C-alpha positions as CSV (number, residue, x, y, z in Angstrom):
1,M,-24.1,6.3,-39.9
2,P,-22.0,7.8,-36.7
3,T,-23.4,7.0,-33.3
4,D,-23.8,9.9,-30.6
5,E,-20.5,9.6,-30.1
6,G,-19.2,9.7,-33.7
7,E,-18.4,6.2,-33.9
8,L,-18.9,5.3,-37.6
9,K,-21.2,1.7,-37.7
10,A,-20.8,-0.9,-40.2
11,G,-23.4,-3.8,-40.6
12,Q,-24.6,-6.3,-42.9
13,S,-28.0,-7.6,-43.5
14,T,-30.5,-10.3,-45.3
15,G,-34.1,-9.7,-45.7
16,L,-37.3,-10.9,-47.5
17,I,-40.0,-8.6,-49.0
18,L,-43.6,-10.5,-49.0
19,K,-47.0,-10.0,-49.8
20,N,-49.2,-11.5,-46.6
21,A,-53.0,-12.8,-46.8
22,Q,-54.3,-9.6,-46.2
23,D,-52.7,-8.5,-49.8
24,K,-50.1,-6.4,-47.0
25,L,-46.2,-5.9,-48.1
26,E,-43.9,-7.2,-45.2
27,L,-40.1,-6.4,-44.6
28,K,-38.5,-8.9,-42.7
29,F,-34.6,-8.5,-42.1
30,E,-32.0,-10.5,-40.1
31,W,-29.3,-7.9,-39.5
32,N,-25.7,-7.9,-37.2
33,W,-22.8,-5.1,-36.6
34,L,-19.5,-5.8,-38.3
35,N,-17.3,-3.6,-35.9
36,G,-18.2,-2.7,-32.3
37,A,-20.3,-5.0,-30.1
38,L,-20.9,-7.6,-33.2
39,T,-24.8,-7.7,-32.3
40,G,-27.2,-8.2,-34.4
41,G,-31.2,-8.6,-34.6
42,H,-34.7,-9.2,-36.3
43,S,-36.7,-6.3,-37.8
44,E,-40.1,-6.6,-39.3
45,S,-42.4,-4.1,-40.8
46,I,-45.4,-4.6,-42.0
47,E,-47.8,-2.1,-44.3
48,I,-50.5,-0.8,-42.9
49,E,-52.8,1.1,-45.2
């Protein structure tokens, strides 16, 4: 996906799909960019209904 400036970015991630104690799905990812600033981060999503 290009940035607002039209630059194409590439990245990678590793993740887990889990079912928590409330029987809801959780997605957890560690990610980083492979070009540009080379920053990274952590993303989580939890099913709510």
